[in-house]
N, C-alpha and C positions, 0 to 999 in steps of 0.2 A: 438448445442455445449453449450448452454447457462449453463446448470447444470454442465457441465465438467468445464467451466471457473469459475463457482461459488465456486464448489469445490475445484479447484486449489488454488483460492484466500484465502479460508479457510486454507488449506494446508501450504500455504506461510505466512501467519499471523502467524501460530505457529511456522513454521521452521525458520522464519527470527526473530521472537520474541524472541525465546528461543535459537538462534544461533546453531540449532542441527548439521549443518553441519560443524562448525566450532569446536564444542565440540568433535564430531565424529572424525574429522581428528587429533584432540591433542590426543585422547586416542589410535588411531591407531598409533601415533608417541611415544606412551611410556608415556604420560603426563596425570595424574590424576587430573584433575583440576575441582572440582564441581563448577557448574553454574546454576543459578536458571533461570534467564532471565525474560522476560515480558510475564505474562500469558494474556489470553484475555477476562477471566471472568471478570466482573464489569468496564470493562475499556470504554472510549470513542472512538467510531468508527466514522470516517468520510467516508462516501460512497457519491462521486461525480458521478452521473449519476444514476438514480434510474429508469431504463428501466427494461428489462426482467432480466439482471443477477443482477443488483443493488436489485431487488424485491427478488430474489432467495436467495441471499446473507443475507438479512435480515431475511428471513425465517431460513436459517441455524445457524444464530448468537442466535436465540431465547434461547437456553438452557444455554448460556453464560451470560445471563442477563447484556448485554451491554447498554450503553446510545448510542444512534445511531442519527449521526448528518447527514443530507443529504442535497445535493443541485442537482436541477436539472431545465433546462431552460423551462419546461413543467410538473410542480409537479403534481402528483397524490394525491391530497390533502385528497380524500376519505382513500387511502392506509397509507397514511403518519398518519392519525389521527386514523386508527383503529390498527396500529402497533406502537403507542405512539413514533414515530420519531420526531426529531425536524429539520424543514426546516429553513435552514439559508444561508448565504452567504459563498463564497469558503474561504475568508479570516478568519470567524469565525472556520470554518473547520480547516485550517491551525494553528490557534491559539490553538485550545482547544482539537483536537483529539489527542490520543495516537497513533493511527492506521489509515492511510489514503490509501483508495483505489479508483482507477480510473474505471470507467464503462462508458466512453463516446466516440463518435465517433471523428475521426479526422477531421478538419474542418479548413477553415482559422481563426476560432475564437479559436479554440482550439490547433493549433500548437504551441508549446513551452508555453503551458498555465503556467505550473511550471517551474519558473527559479530560478536563485541565490538569488533574492529579496524574493521569496515566501518560499523558503526553509529557508533562514534565520527567517520568521516568526514562523516555525514550533519546536518551543521550546519543547513543550509537545510530539511532535510526535517521536517515535522510530522506526516505520517502515512505509515506503510507498511503495504502490503495484501499479503497473501498469500491467493489463492483458487486457487492451483494445487496444489501437493502439500505435504504435512507432511514436515519434515526440511529444506527448502532453508533456512529460518532457525532458527538455533541458538535453541531455546526458552530457555534458561538465560540465555544471553547476552543475550536480548532482553527476558527478566524484569529482570535487573540493570538495563539500560538504561533501561526504563522507569521502575524504581523510582527511579534517580538524575536522571531526566529528566522531571519530572511536565507539561512542555509538549509533549512527543513522545507521538503516539498511534499505535496500531497497531490492526490489524483482522486475525484470523486466521480463516479458513473450513475451514482443515486443519491436521492436527496429526501429529506423529511418531507419537504413539500415540492410538488412538481407540478408545472414547470419551475425550475428553479430561477431566482432573480435576486438572490439576497447578496451580503456584503463581501461573499468570497470571491464574487465577479470582479471585485477592484484589486485583487493581488495578482502579483506574477509567479508566486512560487506555489501555484495549484493549477493543475489541469482539470477542467470541469467538461464533462460531456454528457449529453442527454440520453 
């Protein structure tokens, strides 16, 4: 499923960045509001976890000419060098990336890896995506952040408790997929 997850991640980047679901809903309700949104070309993308899916994502992002920041506990320096990636710590990714995507396992170290304090650092970030494991992003902190920052978007394909029916369902600036 690695390829499918990487493809889904690209789709979520575009859909969330351009707020396609919201624009579609508005049009269906008789509102004609043009909205450009965030394109991914020439943007800074942060990839946390450079395993099978992270590497496929790098390949899929090539045509978009992105600057790609990566973080991994066991970095593949040869792959990083060959693909002109920038290895850095997570805080740097949080501060500099326009889009951040997570591709890491759920462990004791990654549970609640992203909390309110981390979300506050993400000033440049317009889209946060988790297609790896639920529990990596603190869902209540994400809910509060999305509520207070309507220009910030998220997309989750995984949840701490599934099937998901929590308060994130009430927000328009998040895409939720099962």
